[in-house]
N, C-alpha and C positions, 0 to 999 in steps of 0.2 A: 508730481502728486500735488494738488493744492487743497486747501481747507478753506471753506466760506466761514463768514463771521458768525459769531454764536449769537442767538438771541432769543427770546422766549415766544412760543415754544421752542426748546432746544431741536436744532437741526444742523446736520452738516452733509457735506457731499464729498466723495473722493472719485477723481479722474486718473487714471494712468495712461500715459502717453505712450502707444505701441501702433503695431499695425492695425489691429484692431482695436477700436476704442471701446473702453469699458468704464461705465460710469453707474452710480447708483446713490440714492439718498435715501434718508429715513429721517422721522422725527420722534421725539420723545417729549409728551407732555408732561409739564409740570403742575399737573392738577393735584393738590392736597389732599383732594377726597378720592384718589384711585385706590388707597388702600382699604379704606371705609367701604367702597363698593364690593371689594374682595371678601370681606368680612360677611358680607349678606349672603354668603351662598349656602349656610348652614353649618350643623356641627359636625366636626371630626372630618371635612373633606380637606383636599389640597387643592387649591387654586393656583396656579403659576408659582410654587414653590413656598407658598403661604399656607402655612397648617392654623386652620380654623377652628376655634372650640367654641360649643354652644353654651349660652347663658342659662344657669340652673334658676327655678323659681325661687330656691331657699337651701339652707345648709341641709345637707345629708349624712347618711352613715353607711359604712358598711357592713356586711353580715354574711353568715354561713348558712347556705341551704341544708336543711336535715331531712326533707321528705315530705309527702303528701300524705293526706288524711280526708275524713270526711267530718264536718263540722255541723251539728244540729242547731239551728237557730231556736230561739223561744217559742216560736209557732210551728216547730217541728219541719220546717224545711232542711233538707239536706244540701250544705254547700260544699264543694271541693276546695280545699285549702292547702296551700304548701306553708309548711312550719319553717321559720328561720329564726335561727338562733345567734347569739353573740358571744364571742370571745374577747379576751381582754384588747384593749384598743379603744379606737374612735376618739383619741387625743389629737387637738389642734397642734400641729407640728410647726407650721409657718403660717404667717398672714401676709400676703402679697397687695399691694396697694399701686395707684397710678403713679405715684412719686417714685416708688422703687423698682416695679416691675413692668409699667405701662397698662397694667390691667389689675382688677380687683378679684382677688380669690382667696380661699382658704385652704390651707393642704391640710389633710387628716390621716393620721396613721391608724393601722388596725393589726391586730393578731400579735401577740407578744411573742418572740423566738428567742433562742441562746445568742449571746453576743457572739459566737464565732460564726453563726449563720450570716452576718452582716460584714460588708467590707468596711475598711477604716473609715473613708469618707461618708459612708452611710450613719456609721456610730457617731462620728463628731456633728454630724447635721442634728441627730437627735439628742445628743448630749448639750448642744448649745441651748437647748430650752429645758433641758433636765428630764425628757421623755423616756420611756422605757424602749428598749429595742423592739421593733415592730417590723413585720413583714412586708406589709401593703403601705402604700403611699399613694394617695390620689387627691386631686384637686377638685372644689367646687366654685366656680366661677360664678361671682354674685355682683349684683348691682352695686351693694354697700358691705362692707366688712367691719363696720361700727357695733362693738358689743361684743366682739370675739377678743379672746385673751390666749396668749401661748400657754400650752400645756393644760388646756380647759378639756373637760372631758365631756363629751356629748352624750346625753343619755337619751335614748329611742323615745320612751313615753313622756318625755319632757319637750319633745319636738314634734311628735304626732299623736293623735287621738284616735280611738275607735270610729271607722266611717270615714277618714280621710283617704282621699285618692292618691296614689304615689306611682312614681316611674321607676322601674326596676330593671337594671342592666346587667348582663352576664355573659359567659361564653356557653354556647350552645353545646350540645353533646357531639362529638365526633363520629361521624359514621363510615369515614374511609371514602374511596371511590365508588360511586354508585351510578347505576345507569338512569335513562332518563325515565323510567317509568317510576321508579322509587323518588329519584330527585326531583322532577318537574312535574309528576303525576300524569304522564302520557297513558294512553289507552294501549294495549296489547293487540296484536294481529289475531286472526283466528287459529285457533289449535288444532285445527285437522290436519292430515297428513299431507294434504295437497298443498297449504300454505307453506311458503318460504321464509315468511317473517312472522315470528312470534313474539319476541320481545326486542327485536332489533329497531335502532332508531328510524331507519327509512331514509328518504331522499332529503339530503340538507343544502341542496342548491337550488337556485331560481331560473336554470336554464343557460343559454349561451349568452343571455343578456340578465344580469351583469356579468356572468362567467366567473363569480366567486361566491364566497360564502359571507354572508352579512356579519358583521361585528354583534355579538351578543346573542348569538344563536344558542338555544337551549339545547345542551348536549351532555352526555355523561361527564362526570368529573368529580373531583373532591366536594364532598357534602358535609356540612355541619362544622363545630369547631370555630365559628367565627362570633365575633361580638355582636350583640343584639339587643334593643331596649323594648320591654313591653309596657304600655303607657296606660296609665289611669286604671289601676287596679287597687281595689277597696280592701282597706283593714278591717277585717271581721273581728280579730281578737288580740288583745295586748296581755300576757301574762307577766306579771312583774315578779312572781315567785319562781317560776321556771326560767324567766328571762328570754322568753320565745314571744314571736308574734306570728299571726295566721293571717296570710294575704289570699284573697281569693283568687283562684285559678292556679295556672301553671306557671312556673318560674325557669329560667333558662339554666341548663348545666344538670350534672347530677348532684346527689347528696355529698356536702362536703366544698361544693362550688363557691366561689366567693360571689358576692352580690354587691350590688351598688343601689341604694335606696335613696330617692329623693322625692321632694314634693312634686306632684304631677302638674306639667307647664299647662296652661291655658292662657292662650293668647288674648292679651286685653284687659286679664285680670289680675295676674301675679307677673307675667312678663310684658314688657312693651309691644304693639305691634309692630314697629320698625325694627 
């Protein structure tokens, strides 16, 4: 077995003396921008073992979905809105910087709970900044974290105004195992007695060639219960007395579901194009 000298880019080869010679070689690039290229794949995706987070357009808050109703505009127009309320929380529990964590982010806690509902490490993390026990902790990755203080309360009406556009994230309603018609909006077959295919999926193969089922084929399976984000929703009304807001349209999940509300991302305006 012999090793060749190491140079840049790093390369090595291994040869094993035997009756059948076996040799292979590979090269590893020392490109410092390799990790940066991996980060350009978007938010929430995992590429080659690297978890990539998306950059937010600004600090946001967490809230609780209460339900839907009709809102009448001053001109008489009826607008379907989702009512969102706030429980105790939306307190800054940690500030991450490039020097300490390698990226800039603000961690926010939401929804007060009893002490026994949290583990000792979770309690210690919150007690370090003097915050109350909270069930949910989420990060908002920002370009700049200046102006934020630990244990600072984030008030919605101080961050947003009526008419602003927001991105809302949440978990959709789980619908269990469903067929192709409900899950993918397939058409059904004839309902007459002679038909043998009413709601069946039908053929899924492409024939002898390629002799297999393509990956990503739309088939029956688990539906709902996944995280989704609805972008650019308009804030119709902010009620300070009731501590609720009304957002135009439908939001993910059932009443009582946790929502994440952040300023709508507009490329070139509030987030960089690159």
